[in-house]
C-alpha positions in Angstrom: 11.0 13.8 47.2 8.1 15.8 48.7 5.8 18.0 46.7 4.5 21.3 48.1 1.0 22.4 47.5 -0.1 25.9 48.8 -3.7 25.9 49.7 -5.7 29.0 50.5 -9.1 28.6 52.1 -10.8 31.7 50.8 -14.3 30.5 51.6 -15.9 33.5 53.1 -16.5 35.2 49.8 -17.9 32.2 48.1 -20.0 30.2 50.6 -23.1 31.4 52.3 -26.8 30.8 52.1 -27.6 29.9 48.5 -30.3 31.7 46.5 -33.6 30.1 47.1 -32.7 28.2 50.2 -35.1 30.2 52.3 -37.9 28.4 50.4 -36.8 24.9 51.3 -38.9 23.1 54.0 -37.2 22.8 57.4 -39.2 20.1 59.0 -37.2 16.9 59.9 -40.1 14.7 58.9 -41.1 13.5 55.5 -39.2 11.9 52.6 -35.5 12.6 51.8 -35.1 16.2 50.6 -32.5 18.9 49.9 -31.0 20.2 53.1 -32.5 23.6 53.9 -29.2 25.0 55.0 -27.1 23.7 52.1 -29.1 22.2 49.2 -26.0 20.6 47.8 -26.7 17.9 50.3 -29.7 15.9 51.6 -31.7 16.0 54.8 -33.1 12.6 55.7 -34.7 11.4 59.0 -33.6 14.6 60.7 -29.9 14.3 59.7 -27.7 15.7 57.0 -26.9 13.0 54.4 -24.6 12.1 51.6 -25.5 8.9 49.7 -22.6 6.5 49.1 -23.0 3.0 47.9 -21.7 0.0 45.8 -24.9 -1.6 44.4 -26.2 -4.2 42.1 -27.1 -3.7 38.4 -30.6 -2.4 39.0 -32.7 -5.5 38.7 -33.4 -6.2 42.4 -37.2 -5.9 42.1 -37.8 -7.0 38.4 -35.8 -10.2 38.7 -37.7 -12.8 40.8 -34.5 -14.8 41.3 -32.6 -12.1 43.1 -32.6 -12.3 46.9 -32.8 -8.6 47.7 -32.9 -9.2 51.4 -29.4 -10.7 51.3 -28.3 -7.9 49.1 -29.6 -5.1 51.3 -28.0 -6.8 54.3 -24.6 -6.5 52.6 -25.2 -2.8 51.9 -26.0 -2.3 55.6 -22.9 -4.1 56.7 -20.8 -1.3 55.1 -23.0 1.6 56.1 -24.1 2.2 52.6 -27.4 4.2 52.2 -28.4 4.0 48.5 -29.6 1.5 45.9 -30.7 2.1 42.4 -33.5 0.1 40.8 -35.2 0.0 37.4 -39.0 -0.1 37.2 -39.3 -2.9 34.6 -40.2 -0.8 31.6 -36.7 -1.7 30.4 -35.0 -5.0 30.8 -31.9 -6.7 29.3 -31.3 -10.2 28.0 -28.6 -12.8 28.9 -25.4 -11.7 27.4 -26.2 -8.0 27.3 -23.1 -5.9 27.8 -21.0 -8.9 28.8 -22.4 -8.8 32.3 -22.3 -12.2 34.0 -25.2 -12.9 36.4 -26.8 -9.7 35.3 -29.9 -9.0 37.5 -31.4 -6.8 34.7 -31.6 -10.0 32.5 -34.0 -12.3 34.3 -34.3 -15.9 33.2 -37.4 -17.0 31.3 -40.6 -16.5 33.3 -38.7 -14.7 36.1 -39.3 -11.1 35.0 -41.9 -8.9 36.7 -42.9 -5.4 35.8 -45.8 -2.9 36.7 -48.0 -4.3 33.9 -50.1 -7.4 34.2 -49.0 -10.5 32.3 -51.4 -12.1 29.8 -49.8 -15.4 28.7 -46.4 -14.5 27.3 -47.4 -10.8 26.8 -48.4 -7.8 28.9 -51.5 -5.6 29.2 -50.4 -2.0 29.4 -53.9 -1.0 30.8 -53.7 -3.4 33.8 -51.4 -3.8 36.8 -49.4 -6.6 38.2 -50.3 -6.4 41.9 -47.6 -9.0 42.7 -45.0 -6.6 41.3 -46.2 -3.7 43.4 -46.1 -6.0 46.5 -42.5 -6.9 45.7 -41.6 -3.3 45.0 -43.0 -2.0 48.3 -41.5 -4.9 50.3 -38.1 -4.0 48.8 -38.4 -0.3 49.6 -39.7 -1.1 53.1 -36.8 -3.5 53.8 -34.4 -0.9 52.4 -35.8 1.8 54.7 -35.5 -0.5 57.8 -31.8 -0.8 57.0 -31.2 2.9 56.4 -31.1 2.6 52.6 -32.6 5.1 50.1 -34.0 3.8 46.8 -33.5 5.7 43.6 -36.2 4.4 41.3 -35.5 4.8 37.6 -38.7 4.8 35.4 -37.2 4.3 32.0 -33.9 3.6 30.2 -32.5 4.3 26.7 -33.1 1.4 24.3 -29.5 0.7 23.4 -30.0 -1.9 20.8 -32.7 -4.1 19.1 -32.3 -6.8 21.7 -33.3 -4.7 24.7 -36.1 -3.0 22.7 -37.3 -6.4 21.6 -37.5 -7.5 25.3 -39.5 -4.4 26.6 -43.1 -4.6 27.5 -43.5 -1.3 25.7 -42.7 -3.0 22.4 -45.9 -3.8 20.5 -44.9 -7.4 20.0 -44.8 -7.9 23.8 -48.2 -6.4 24.7 -51.8 -7.3 23.9 -52.6 -3.7 23.2 -50.6 -3.2 20.1 -48.9 -0.2 21.7 -45.3 0.6 20.7 -45.2 -0.4 17.0 -42.3 2.0 16.6 -38.5 2.0 16.4 -36.2 1.8 19.4 -35.3 5.5 19.1 -38.9 6.7 19.0 -39.8 5.3 22.5 -39.1 8.6 24.3 -40.0 11.2 21.7 -43.7 11.7 22.7 -44.7 11.1 19.1 -46.8 8.0 19.8 -49.8 9.2 22.0 -50.9 5.7 23.1 -47.4 4.8 24.3 -46.9 8.2 26.0 -50.3 7.7 27.8 -49.2 4.3 29.0 -45.9 5.6 30.2 -47.4 8.5 32.1 -50.1 6.2 33.6 -47.5 3.8 34.8 -45.4 6.6 36.4 -48.5 7.9 38.3 -49.3 4.4 39.5 -45.8 3.8 40.9 -45.6 7.2 42.5 -49.0 6.6 44.1 -48.0 3.2 45.4 -44.7 4.5 46.9 -46.0 7.8 48.3 -45.9 6.7 51.9 -42.2 5.9 51.9 -39.6 8.4 53.1 -36.6 6.6 51.4 -37.3 6.9 47.7 -36.7 9.4 45.0 -37.2 9.2 41.2 -35.1 9.4 38.1 -36.9 10.0 34.8 -34.6 8.0 32.4 -31.3 6.2 32.6 -28.7 7.8 30.2 -31.3 9.7 28.2 -28.6 11.3 26.1 -27.5 7.9 24.6 -28.5 6.9 21.1 -30.7 9.9 20.6 -34.5 10.1 20.3 -35.5 11.4 23.7 -37.1 14.8 23.5 -37.5 17.7 25.9 -41.3 17.4 25.4 -41.3 13.7 26.5 -39.1 14.5 29.5 -41.4 17.3 30.6 -44.4 14.9 30.2 -42.9 12.3 32.5 -41.8 14.9 35.1 -45.3 16.3 34.9 -46.8 12.9 35.6 -44.8 12.7 38.8 -45.7 16.2 40.0 -49.4 15.8 39.1 -49.7 12.5 40.9 -48.1 13.9 44.1 -50.2 17.0 44.0 -53.0 14.8 45.2 -50.9 12.9 47.7 -49.5 13.9 51.1 -45.8 13.4 50.5 -43.5 15.0 47.9 -40.4 13.2 46.6 -37.3 14.4 44.8 -36.8 14.1 41.1 -33.5 13.4 39.4 -32.4 13.7 35.8 -29.4 12.3 33.9 -27.2 14.6 31.9 -24.3 14.0 29.4 -20.7 14.7 30.2 -20.0 18.1 28.6 -17.5 20.7 29.7 -20.1 23.2 30.6 -23.0 23.8 33.1 -26.3 22.2 32.6 -28.7 24.7 31.1 -32.5 24.8 30.5 -33.0 22.8 33.7 -36.6 21.6 34.4 -37.5 23.5 37.7 -38.8 20.3 39.2 -35.4 18.5 38.9 -33.3 18.9 42.0 -30.8 16.0 41.6 -28.4 16.2 38.7 -27.1 12.8 37.7 -23.9 12.1 35.8 -22.3 8.8 34.8 -18.6 8.0 34.6 -18.1 11.6 35.8 -15.2 13.8 36.6 -15.2 16.3 39.6 -15.3 19.2 37.1 -19.0 18.4 36.7 -19.6 19.5 40.3 -17.8 22.7 39.8 -19.6 23.5 36.5 -23.0 23.0 38.2 -22.4 24.1 41.8 -24.3 27.4 41.2 -27.5 25.5 40.6 -27.7 24.9 44.4 -28.9 21.3 43.9 -27.5 17.9 44.6 -24.9 16.8 42.1 -24.7 13.0 41.8 -22.2 10.5 40.4 -24.9 8.1 39.6 -23.1 5.2 38.0 -19.4 4.2 37.6 -18.1 1.9 35.0 -15.6 1.3 32.2 -13.3 -1.6 31.2 -11.2 -0.9 34.3 -11.8 -3.4 37.2 -9.3 -2.0 39.7 -10.3 -0.9 43.1 -8.1 2.1 42.8 -10.1 3.6 39.9 -13.4 3.6 41.8 -12.0 4.5 45.2 -10.2 7.5 43.9 -13.2 8.5 41.8 -15.4 8.4 44.9 -13.0 10.5 47.0 -12.5 13.1 44.3 -16.3 13.5 43.7 -17.3 13.8 47.3 -14.4 16.2 48.1 -15.5 18.3 45.1 -18.8 18.9 46.8 -20.9 16.1 45.3 -23.5 14.4 47.5 -24.0 11.0 45.8 -21.4 8.4 44.8 -23.1 5.3 43.3 -20.6 2.6 42.3 -22.0 -0.1 40.0 -20.7 -3.2 41.6 -20.7 -6.2 39.3 -19.9 -8.7 42.1 -23.6 -8.7 42.9 -25.2 -11.3 40.7 -28.4 -13.3 40.6 -26.5 -16.2 42.1 -24.4 -14.1 44.5 -26.7 -11.5 46.0 -24.1 -11.0 48.7 -21.7 -9.5 46.2 -19.2 -12.3 46.4 -18.9 -13.1 42.7 -15.1 -12.4 42.5 -12.9 -12.3 40.7 -14.9 -10.6 38.0 -14.8 -12.1 34.5 -12.3 -10.4 32.2 -14.9 -8.7 30.0 -16.9 -7.2 32.8 -17.6 -3.5 32.1 -16.6 -2.3 35.5 -15.4 -3.3 38.9 -16.6 -4.3 42.4 -16.2 -6.7 45.2 -15.9 -6.9 49.0 -12.5 -5.2 49.2 -13.7 -2.2 47.2 -16.8 -1.9 49.4 -14.6 -1.8 52.5 -12.6 1.0 50.9 -15.7 3.0 50.0 -17.0 2.6 53.5 -13.9 4.5 54.6 -14.9 7.4 52.4 -18.4 7.4 53.8 -17.2 7.4 57.4 -14.6 10.1 56.7 -17.1 12.6 55.2 -19.7 11.8 57.9 -17.1 12.6 60.5 -17.5 16.3 59.5 -20.4 18.8 59.8 -20.3 18.7 56.0 -23.3 20.9 55.4 -21.1 23.8 56.7 -18.4 23.0 54.3 -17.7 23.8 50.7 -15.0 23.1 48.1 -12.2 25.6 48.3 -12.3 27.7 45.1 -9.6 26.8 42.6 -8.2 23.9 44.7 -10.5 21.0 43.9 -8.5 19.9 40.9 -5.3 18.1 40.0 -4.0 15.9 42.8 -5.4 17.8 45.7 -9.1 18.4 46.8 -10.3 20.2 49.8 -13.6 20.8 51.5 -13.5 23.3 54.4 -15.5 25.2 57.0 -13.2 28.1 57.1 -11.4 28.4 60.5 -13.0 25.2 61.9 -12.6 22.1 59.8 -10.7 21.0 56.7 -11.0 17.8 54.8 -8.2 17.2 52.3 -7.7 14.4 49.7 -4.4 13.8 47.9 -4.1 11.4 44.9 -0.9 10.0 43.6 2.6 10.4 44.9 4.3 8.8 47.9 4.4 11.7 50.3 3.2 15.3 50.3 3.6 18.6 52.3 0.5 20.7 52.3 0.5 24.4 53.3 -2.8 25.4 54.9 -3.8 29.0 55.6 -5.3 28.7 59.1 -6.5 31.3 61.5 -5.0 31.6 65.0 -6.0 28.7 67.3 -5.3 25.1 68.4 -5.7 22.2 65.9 -5.6 18.5 65.5 -4.5 17.0 62.2 -4.9 13.3 61.3 -3.6 11.6 58.1 -6.0 8.8 57.2 -5.3 5.6 55.1 -8.0 5.6 52.4 -7.9 1.8 52.1 -8.1 0.8 55.7 -9.4 3.9 57.5 -6.5 3.8 60.0 -5.0 7.0 61.2 -1.4 6.9 60.2 -0.1 10.1 61.7 -1.6 12.5 64.3 -0.4 16.0 65.1 -1.7 18.6 67.6 -0.4 22.1 67.5 -1.1 25.7 68.4 -0.9 28.2 65.5 -0.5 31.9 65.4 -2.3 32.3 62.1 -1.3 32.2 58.5 0.4 29.4 56.5 1.0 26.1 58.4 2.9 23.2 56.8 1.6 19.6 57.3 3.7 16.7 56.1 2.2 13.3 55.4 3.5 9.9 56.2 4.6 7.7 53.3 1.6 6.4 51.4 0.6 4.4 48.3 -1.7 5.8 45.7 -3.7 8.3 47.9 -4.2 9.7 51.4 -6.7 11.9 53.2 -6.2 14.5 55.9 -8.6 15.9 58.4 -7.9 19.0 60.4 -10.1 20.3 63.2 -9.8 23.4 65.3 -9.9 22.4 69.0 -9.5 25.8 70.6 
């Protein structure tokens, strides 16, 4: 039995040049930035960009046993254009979070970070030049393959084990810095530690200034476990801004936010990418008025099904999000090509070659539109139907659940081509061309399983 959804594309009143857009740089050169015509998306290397990926668990640089060249090749094979890496201020230990082959948990003697090693400890006043060589090689190789790196400086200290493994812990450095509890690391209360953190941030920013394919996140999941203060956050952002004030290139800054049913408030003016984890598309709607990129920065739960992460990705992008970053646990230290499937039963998420193929369909679908001219249709990006539209010209529709659907689109007079797309294979399963006199037009889908997408373009 078919379901009928009545969609009204009332975009004209709600979509135009956003406040503050006139101040955005319009040059095509330089690092990835907000798009000057629609800052909900990126401009990179002269082209509008959304960032979609399925990436490893953030240890590509800090783990010497990880073959990142092979990993990046796999991202390229699917057209993915983002990877997320941790700086090394935080690391995990074998067994953390039940992640098999966890790249964030290097074997003994295989961990590198910005600080120089002195025996079995680190010196927080000196640099590990081998680390920076590896970091820059990684970013360079990523850039050659069309991949942007989101570099995350810090991460919440979830438990005693991860705090006990950090170079910032006093027992792991020769300076005696960080003789504090795990929930005091990011409160700006220990001046020596804060100075070391800010100095490291300035060093990394200086080393990477020449690259166009990098942006920075302050701290992964800063809202977890408590302890991180607004003062500390501002100090780290300030270190980025201060370092780049003396350098030729300026890079974007991201910040992570908790999932609450409300808009982010009291936003640092230097933050232009809003990161959410395990997010719902409502977070895009709550924060769309900020006129900044809204990112689904990490997936994950006990669910390992392809369906969960495929549908999350489609709903997020169709809500107007510009980043979908799936945490793919099939990338391991031993399997940098992402072939470690099936995943162990206790893995806290999903991944694998088949899911990557499905997410590639999403990326190719959205890139088939002039998406910077599109916006979510007010009131319709919810429930089982999501729509992005450039009113009167192009419509991207996503339907989740059901077996068939009849959609009613309000279209102006003209000629159109409609294509129903299989979200798993990318194949066009039904095509219809028609002339329309204006007003509501019914479009019926073929039979489908789980979800389906529709693209409608005006042809005359």
